[in-house]
C-alpha positions as CSV (number, residue, x, y, z in Angstrom):
1,M,0.9,-19.0,-20.0
2,D,0.8,-17.4,-23.5
3,E,2.7,-20.2,-25.0
4,I,-0.2,-22.5,-24.4
5,G,-3.1,-19.9,-25.1
6,F,-4.4,-20.1,-21.8
7,R,-7.3,-17.8,-20.8
8,H,-9.0,-17.6,-17.4
9,D,-12.2,-16.2,-18.5
10,G,-14.8,-18.6,-17.0
11,Y,-17.4,-20.9,-18.2
12,L,-21.1,-19.8,-18.7
13,F,-24.0,-22.1,-19.4
14,L,-27.3,-20.6,-20.5
15,L,-30.3,-22.8,-19.6
16,D,-33.8,-22.4,-21.2
17,R,-35.4,-25.9,-19.9
18,E,-36.6,-26.6,-16.2
19,E,-35.1,-30.0,-16.2
20,D,-31.5,-28.5,-17.1
21,V,-31.9,-25.8,-14.4
22,A,-32.6,-28.6,-11.8
23,A,-29.8,-30.8,-13.1
24,F,-27.3,-27.9,-12.8
25,R,-28.4,-27.0,-9.3
26,V,-27.5,-30.5,-8.3
27,A,-24.1,-30.1,-9.9
28,L,-23.4,-26.7,-8.6
29,A,-24.3,-28.1,-5.0
30,L,-21.6,-30.9,-5.4
31,Q,-19.1,-28.4,-6.8
32,G,-19.7,-26.0,-4.0
33,S,-19.1,-28.7,-1.4
34,L,-15.8,-29.3,-3.0
35,G,-14.7,-25.7,-3.0
36,V,-15.5,-24.7,-6.5
37,P,-16.7,-21.1,-6.8
38,S,-19.4,-21.9,-9.3
39,R,-23.0,-20.4,-9.0
40,E,-26.3,-19.8,-10.4
41,L,-26.9,-16.6,-12.1
42,T,-30.2,-14.8,-13.1
43,P,-30.5,-13.9,-16.9
44,A,-30.0,-10.3,-15.8
45,E,-26.6,-11.3,-14.0
46,A,-25.5,-13.1,-17.2
47,A,-26.3,-10.1,-19.3
48,E,-24.2,-8.1,-17.1
49,L,-21.1,-10.4,-18.1
50,L,-22.0,-10.4,-21.7
51,P,-24.4,-7.6,-22.8
52,Q,-24.3,-8.7,-26.4
53,L,-26.2,-11.9,-25.4
54,S,-29.9,-12.4,-26.3
55,L,-31.4,-14.2,-23.3
56,D,-35.0,-14.7,-24.7
57,G,-36.4,-17.8,-23.0
58,I,-33.3,-18.2,-20.7
59,L,-34.5,-19.4,-17.1
60,A,-31.0,-19.4,-15.4
61,A,-27.4,-19.7,-16.0
62,A,-24.4,-21.6,-14.3
63,Y,-21.1,-19.6,-13.9
64,C,-17.7,-20.4,-12.7
65,P,-15.2,-17.5,-12.8
66,S,-12.2,-19.6,-12.0
67,D,-12.7,-21.9,-15.2
68,G,-10.6,-21.4,-18.3
69,Y,-9.3,-23.1,-21.4
70,A,-5.9,-23.5,-23.4
71,T,-4.8,-24.9,-26.7
72,P,-4.5,-28.8,-26.2
73,E,-1.8,-29.2,-29.0
74,A,0.4,-26.6,-27.4
75,V,0.1,-28.2,-24.0
76,V,1.0,-31.6,-25.4
77,Q,3.9,-30.3,-27.3
78,W,5.2,-28.6,-24.1
79,Y,5.0,-31.9,-22.1
80,A,6.8,-33.8,-24.9
81,R,9.5,-31.2,-24.9
82,E,10.1,-30.9,-21.2
83,S,9.7,-34.7,-20.5
84,G,12.4,-35.6,-23.2
85,A,10.0,-38.3,-24.5
86,T,10.5,-39.6,-28.1
87,V,7.6,-38.9,-30.3
88,L,7.5,-41.0,-33.4
89,Q,5.1,-39.4,-35.9
90,G,3.9,-41.4,-39.0
91,C,4.8,-44.5,-37.2
92,A,1.6,-46.9,-37.2
93,A,1.3,-49.6,-34.6
94,T,0.3,-52.8,-36.8
95,A,0.4,-55.6,-34.0
96,V,0.6,-56.2,-30.4
97,D,2.5,-59.6,-29.7
98,V,1.0,-61.4,-26.8
99,R,2.2,-64.7,-25.4
100,D,0.7,-66.5,-22.5
101,G,-1.6,-63.6,-21.5
102,K,1.5,-61.1,-21.5
103,I,2.5,-58.5,-24.0
104,E,5.9,-58.9,-25.4
105,A,6.2,-56.2,-28.1
106,V,4.6,-53.8,-30.3
107,E,5.2,-54.1,-34.0
108,T,5.1,-50.8,-35.9
109,T,5.9,-49.6,-39.5
110,G,9.3,-48.4,-38.1
111,G,10.2,-51.8,-36.5
112,R,9.5,-53.8,-33.5
113,I,9.5,-52.3,-29.9
114,A,10.0,-54.8,-27.1
115,T,7.7,-53.8,-24.1
116,G,5.7,-55.5,-21.4
117,T,3.2,-52.6,-21.2
118,V,1.0,-50.7,-23.6
119,I,-0.9,-47.6,-22.9
120,C,-3.9,-47.0,-25.4
121,C,-4.7,-43.3,-25.6
122,A,-5.5,-43.4,-29.1
123,G,-8.7,-41.4,-29.2
124,V,-11.0,-42.2,-31.9
125,W,-8.8,-45.1,-33.0
126,S,-8.6,-46.7,-29.7
127,K,-11.0,-49.5,-30.8
128,E,-8.6,-50.5,-33.5
129,V,-5.5,-50.4,-31.5
130,A,-7.3,-52.5,-28.8
131,D,-8.3,-54.9,-31.4
132,L,-4.5,-55.6,-32.0
133,A,-4.3,-57.1,-28.5
134,G,-7.6,-58.9,-28.6
135,I,-9.3,-56.4,-26.5
136,A,-12.7,-54.8,-27.0
137,L,-12.9,-51.1,-26.3
138,P,-16.3,-49.6,-27.1
139,V,-15.2,-46.3,-28.6
140,E,-16.7,-44.6,-31.7
141,G,-16.0,-41.4,-33.5
142,E,-18.4,-38.4,-33.6
143,A,-17.2,-35.4,-35.8
144,R,-17.5,-31.8,-34.5
145,S,-16.8,-28.7,-36.4
146,M,-15.6,-25.2,-35.2
147,W,-15.6,-21.8,-37.1
148,F,-13.5,-18.7,-36.5
149,T,-14.2,-15.1,-36.9
150,P,-11.5,-12.5,-37.5
151,Q,-13.0,-9.9,-35.1
152,D,-14.9,-9.9,-32.0
153,G,-18.0,-7.8,-32.7
154,G,-17.3,-5.4,-29.7
155,L,-17.6,-8.2,-27.1
156,P,-15.8,-7.4,-23.7
157,E,-12.1,-8.4,-23.4
158,R,-13.2,-11.1,-20.9
159,V,-15.5,-13.5,-22.5
160,P,-16.4,-16.7,-20.6
161,L,-16.8,-19.8,-22.6
162,T,-20.4,-19.5,-23.3
163,I,-22.6,-22.5,-23.9
164,D,-26.3,-22.4,-24.9
165,F,-26.9,-25.8,-23.3
166,S,-30.0,-27.0,-25.0
167,T,-28.9,-26.3,-28.5
168,G,-25.2,-27.0,-27.9
169,F,-24.0,-23.6,-29.6
170,Y,-20.9,-22.3,-27.8
171,F,-18.4,-19.6,-28.5
172,H,-15.4,-18.0,-26.8
173,R,-12.4,-15.7,-27.6
174,E,-9.7,-16.9,-30.1
175,G,-7.1,-14.4,-30.8
176,P,-8.7,-11.1,-31.9
177,G,-11.8,-12.9,-32.9
178,L,-14.2,-15.7,-31.8
179,A,-14.4,-19.5,-32.1
180,F,-17.8,-21.0,-32.2
181,G,-19.4,-24.2,-32.9
182,G,-22.2,-26.5,-31.9
183,R,-23.4,-30.2,-32.0
184,E,-24.0,-30.1,-35.8
185,R,-21.4,-30.4,-38.5
186,A,-22.7,-27.8,-41.1
187,L,-22.6,-24.0,-40.5
188,E,-25.9,-23.6,-41.7
189,E,-27.4,-25.9,-38.9
190,V,-25.3,-24.0,-36.0
191,A,-26.3,-20.4,-37.4
192,E,-29.8,-20.3,-36.5
193,A,-28.9,-20.9,-32.6
194,A,-25.7,-18.7,-33.0
195,A,-27.9,-15.8,-34.4
196,R,-30.4,-16.1,-31.8
197,R,-28.2,-16.1,-28.7
198,L,-25.4,-13.8,-30.0
199,P,-26.9,-11.6,-32.9
200,V,-23.6,-9.9,-33.4
201,L,-22.2,-13.0,-34.6
202,A,-24.5,-12.8,-37.8
203,D,-22.7,-9.9,-38.8
204,L,-19.0,-11.2,-38.5
205,P,-17.3,-13.1,-41.5
206,V,-16.1,-16.7,-40.9
207,Q,-12.3,-16.7,-41.6
208,S,-11.7,-20.3,-41.4
209,T,-13.0,-23.4,-40.0
210,W,-11.7,-26.9,-38.5
211,W,-13.2,-30.2,-37.6
212,G,-12.1,-33.1,-35.5
213,W,-13.3,-36.1,-33.6
214,Y,-15.0,-36.7,-30.3
215,D,-14.0,-40.1,-29.2
216,V,-17.2,-41.3,-27.6
217,S,-18.1,-44.3,-25.3
218,P,-21.5,-45.6,-25.0
219,D,-22.4,-43.4,-21.9
220,W,-20.2,-40.5,-23.0
221,N,-17.9,-40.9,-20.0
222,A,-14.3,-41.8,-20.1
223,L,-13.0,-45.3,-20.2
224,V,-10.0,-45.5,-17.8
225,G,-8.1,-48.6,-16.4
226,E,-6.1,-51.8,-17.1
227,V,-7.5,-55.0,-18.6
228,E,-6.9,-58.4,-16.7
229,E,-5.7,-60.2,-20.0
230,P,-3.3,-59.6,-21.6
231,S,-1.7,-58.0,-18.5
232,R,-0.3,-54.5,-18.6
233,F,-2.7,-53.3,-21.2
234,L,-3.9,-49.9,-20.0
235,Y,-6.2,-47.4,-21.6
236,A,-7.5,-43.9,-21.3
237,T,-10.0,-43.1,-24.0
238,G,-13.6,-42.4,-24.9
239,F,-13.6,-39.0,-23.2
240,S,-16.5,-37.7,-25.4
241,G,-15.2,-34.2,-25.5
242,H,-13.9,-34.0,-21.9
243,G,-10.3,-35.4,-22.3
244,F,-8.3,-32.0,-22.1
245,Q,-10.2,-31.2,-18.8
246,Q,-9.6,-34.7,-17.3
247,A,-6.1,-35.3,-18.5
248,P,-4.1,-34.0,-15.5
249,A,-5.9,-36.6,-13.2
250,V,-6.1,-39.3,-15.6
251,G,-2.5,-38.9,-16.4
252,E,-1.3,-39.1,-13.0
253,H,-3.6,-42.2,-12.5
254,L,-2.1,-44.2,-15.4
255,A,1.4,-43.3,-14.3
256,E,0.7,-44.7,-10.9
257,L,-0.7,-47.9,-12.4
258,V,2.4,-48.2,-14.7
259,V,4.8,-48.1,-11.7
260,G,2.6,-50.1,-9.3
261,R,1.9,-47.4,-7.0
262,E,-1.4,-47.4,-5.2
263,P,-3.6,-45.0,-7.2
264,T,-4.3,-41.6,-5.4
265,L,-7.8,-41.5,-7.0
266,D,-10.3,-44.3,-7.2
267,L,-11.3,-44.2,-10.9
268,S,-12.5,-47.9,-11.0
269,A,-15.9,-46.6,-11.9
270,F,-14.6,-45.6,-15.3
271,S,-13.4,-49.2,-16.1
272,A,-14.7,-50.4,-19.5
273,T,-16.1,-53.6,-17.7
274,R,-18.9,-51.2,-16.4
275,F,-20.9,-51.9,-19.4
276,A,-21.0,-55.7,-18.9
277,R,-21.8,-55.1,-15.0
278,G,-24.7,-52.9,-15.9
279,A,-22.8,-49.9,-14.3
280,E,-23.0,-47.2,-16.9
281,R,-22.4,-43.7,-15.8
282,P,-24.4,-41.6,-18.4
283,E,-23.0,-38.1,-18.8
284,A,-25.6,-35.5,-18.2
285,F,-23.9,-32.5,-19.5
286,V,-23.0,-33.3,-23.0
287,V,-21.9,-30.3,-25.3
């Protein structure tokens, strides 16, 4: 698993509001009923996992030791390599040719590709790609930043991906140091919550930074499905920060739709048509 940067260190949510504790208890009950070993911790139990945490005001924590994280780019590269797929970089889609309600081809800067099926997984650019086929996908971009330290400040070798839920500040191990971020774009705006929850972080230098996009839907849940017209236009986008977590199930679902097999999972609730039907699914655990 080293080639994809996989770390099996768990997830830890720190909760300082009664309403969040109540919402997480509902989620923990559901997870437990499905065999997920997540559980509620007291602040003292959370401190045993990470003694460097400052838990002032924390009422409870939610912890799952079996959770983990990896490097998404490395996973995508592995799949592309092992599958033998052809990846065309720097080749923009400029048009989707539709005739009599059916897709006939995709026009690109590298030439025309004849196809009857298009899968739109373009992240923050999915709205523009869908527009090429006359389809409306409600996806917008929200920029998020991360920062990286060269040292770990003496934290244990096993550091759960830790999230101060009310502020959005989070951190985890990244190589010999730490990666951290939050909902704000500027380091100064994240620093206050960071120093309050993990005081040692204030003494560590920032070695580098990175920013990218959340592809956000109106209710912060994924858009997955197939449009009625033009036929054979499938989409998986708007994951709002959950895409890597949900990718295995969504990928299998799309593959089944492409080959005409009965889907193993019923993901109809994530259809983009839910907004017109008044069936939004607001995500309660946005980080």
